C-alpha positions in Angstrom: -52.6 13.6 -17.4 -49.5 15.3 -15.6 -49.0 18.3 -13.7 -45.7 20.3 -13.8 -44.9 23.4 -11.8 -43.9 26.3 -13.5 -43.1 28.9 -11.0 -46.9 29.5 -9.2 -48.4 28.2 -11.9 -49.1 24.2 -12.4 -49.3 23.3 -16.0 -51.5 20.8 -17.0 -50.0 18.3 -19.9 -53.3 16.6 -21.5 -54.7 16.2 -24.8 -56.7 19.4 -24.6 -53.8 21.2 -23.6 -52.0 19.6 -26.4 -54.5 20.7 -29.0 -54.5 24.4 -28.1 -51.4 25.3 -29.7 -50.8 23.5 -32.8 -46.8 23.7 -32.5 -47.5 21.3 -29.0 -48.9 18.5 -31.0 -45.7 18.2 -33.1 -44.0 18.5 -29.8 -45.7 15.9 -28.1 -45.5 13.9 -31.2 -49.4 13.7 -32.2 -50.1 12.6 -28.5 -47.4 9.2 -28.3 -46.0 11.8 -25.8 -48.5 11.6 -23.3 -48.7 7.9 -23.3 -47.3 6.0 -20.4 -45.0 4.6 -19.6 -42.2 5.7 -21.9 -43.4 8.4 -24.0 -39.9 8.4 -26.0 -40.4 5.0 -26.9 -43.8 5.8 -28.2 -42.7 9.1 -30.0 -39.7 6.6 -31.7 -42.7 4.4 -33.5 -44.0 7.5 -34.4 -41.0 8.7 -36.3 -41.1 5.1 -38.0 -44.9 5.7 -39.0 -43.7 9.0 -40.4 -41.0 6.9 -42.5 -43.6 4.5 -43.4 -45.4 7.5 -44.8 -42.7 8.9 -46.4 -42.5 5.1 -48.8 -46.3 5.6 -49.2 -45.5 8.7 -50.8 -42.3 7.3 -52.6 -40.3 10.5 -51.2 -36.8 10.1 -52.9 -33.8 9.9 -50.1 -32.7 13.5 -51.2 -36.3 14.8 -50.0 -36.6 13.2 -46.7 -33.2 14.2 -46.1 -34.4 17.9 -46.9 -37.6 17.0 -44.5 -36.0 15.9 -41.6 -33.6 19.2 -41.7 -36.5 21.1 -41.9 -37.5 19.0 -39.0 -34.7 19.7 -37.1 -34.5 23.3 -37.2 -38.4 23.6 -36.8 -38.0 21.5 -33.7 -35.4 24.4 -32.4 -38.5 26.4 -32.0 -41.2 23.9 -31.4 -39.5 21.8 -28.7 -38.3 25.5 -27.4 -41.5 26.9 -26.9 -43.6 23.6 -25.6 -40.9 23.4 -22.8 -41.5 27.0 -22.0 -45.3 26.4 -21.9 -44.7 22.9 -19.6 -42.2 25.0 -17.0 -39.6 22.3 -17.5 -36.8 21.6 -19.7 -36.6 18.6 -22.0 -39.8 17.1 -20.3 -40.2 13.6 -21.3 -43.6 14.4 -22.9 -41.6 16.3 -25.6 -41.1 13.5 -28.2 -39.9 16.0 -31.0 -36.6 15.4 -30.7 -37.1 11.5 -31.0 -39.4 11.7 -33.9 -36.2 13.8 -35.9 -33.8 11.5 -34.7 -35.3 8.2 -35.6 -36.0 9.4 -39.2 -32.2 10.5 -39.5 -31.6 7.3 -38.1 -33.5 5.4 -40.7 -32.2 7.8 -43.4 -28.8 6.8 -42.8 -29.5 2.9 -42.7 -31.8 3.5 -46.0 -32.9 1.1 -47.8 -33.2 -1.6 -45.8 -36.4 -4.2 -44.8 -39.0 -2.3 -41.8 -37.3 -5.4 -39.4 -33.8 -3.4 -39.8 -36.1 0.2 -39.2 -37.2 -1.3 -35.9 -34.3 -3.0 -35.0 -32.3 0.6 -35.2 -35.2 2.3 -33.3 -35.0 -0.5 -30.4 -31.4 0.4 -30.3 -31.5 4.3 -30.3 -33.8 3.8 -27.4 -31.3 1.7 -25.4 -29.0 5.0 -26.1 -31.6 7.3 -25.4 -32.6 5.8 -22.0 -28.8 5.2 -21.2 -27.0 8.2 -22.6 -23.4 7.2 -22.1 -20.8 9.9 -22.9 -20.9 12.4 -24.4 -24.7 12.3 -25.2 -25.5 12.5 -20.8 -22.8 15.4 -20.9 -24.7 17.2 -23.3 -28.0 16.5 -21.7 -26.7 18.3 -18.7 -25.0 21.2 -20.0 -26.7 22.3 -23.0 -30.1 23.6 -21.5 -31.6 25.4 -24.7 -33.8 23.5 -27.5 -30.8 22.5 -29.8 -29.8 20.7 -26.2 -33.2 18.9 -26.2 -32.7 18.2 -30.2 -28.7 17.7 -29.9 -28.6 14.8 -27.3 -31.0 12.5 -29.2 -29.3 13.5 -32.6 -26.2 11.9 -30.4 -27.9 8.5 -29.6 -28.9 8.1 -33.4 -25.4 8.4 -34.6 -24.4 5.8 -31.9 -27.4 3.8 -33.1 -26.0 4.0 -36.1 -22.5 2.7 -35.8 -23.9 -0.2 -33.3 -26.4 -1.7 -36.1 -23.6 -1.4 -38.8 -21.2 -3.6 -36.9 -24.3 -5.8 -35.6 -24.6 -6.0 -39.4 -20.9 -6.5 -40.4 -20.8 -9.2 -37.4 -24.0 -11.2 -39.1 -22.4 -10.7 -42.3 -19.1 -12.2 -41.0 -20.6 -15.2 -38.9 -22.9 -15.7 -41.9 -20.1 -15.9 -44.7 -17.2 -17.8 -42.4 
């Protein structure tokens, strides 16, 4: 259980607290945001699991794109409301932003094998934790729910570019 201060009121983030409002279930990644250490990493793996569900349902890339866009837009409200309830901007327990960013990243590199998706998620976590410029800048300056979602989207873009460079290097090495 995590205790956060919101003014004079202590918010106890727990499984029971999460279940009291459905949007918290999403914001906390169905409970992944409660796992310590590394709730963002667990949330990223929830994104990978959701992609697997998309595959199971045989959703086209267009439908996946539409769903991910809806998830991003919904995330603006979901993350904002949960942040207010916790009393902290971008609490580590909120992992909806990682979930959506991972889905966006995998969409951009699809279709590939799951080993490639796993590597891409690891690269994403590196950028999400490291926060190189301008990710850290936007993380500090955008104190809104858009900021919560946007810095992870930037980490996904960095991850996509890094993934593609690594694949190019691998191809050049194999065919030299």
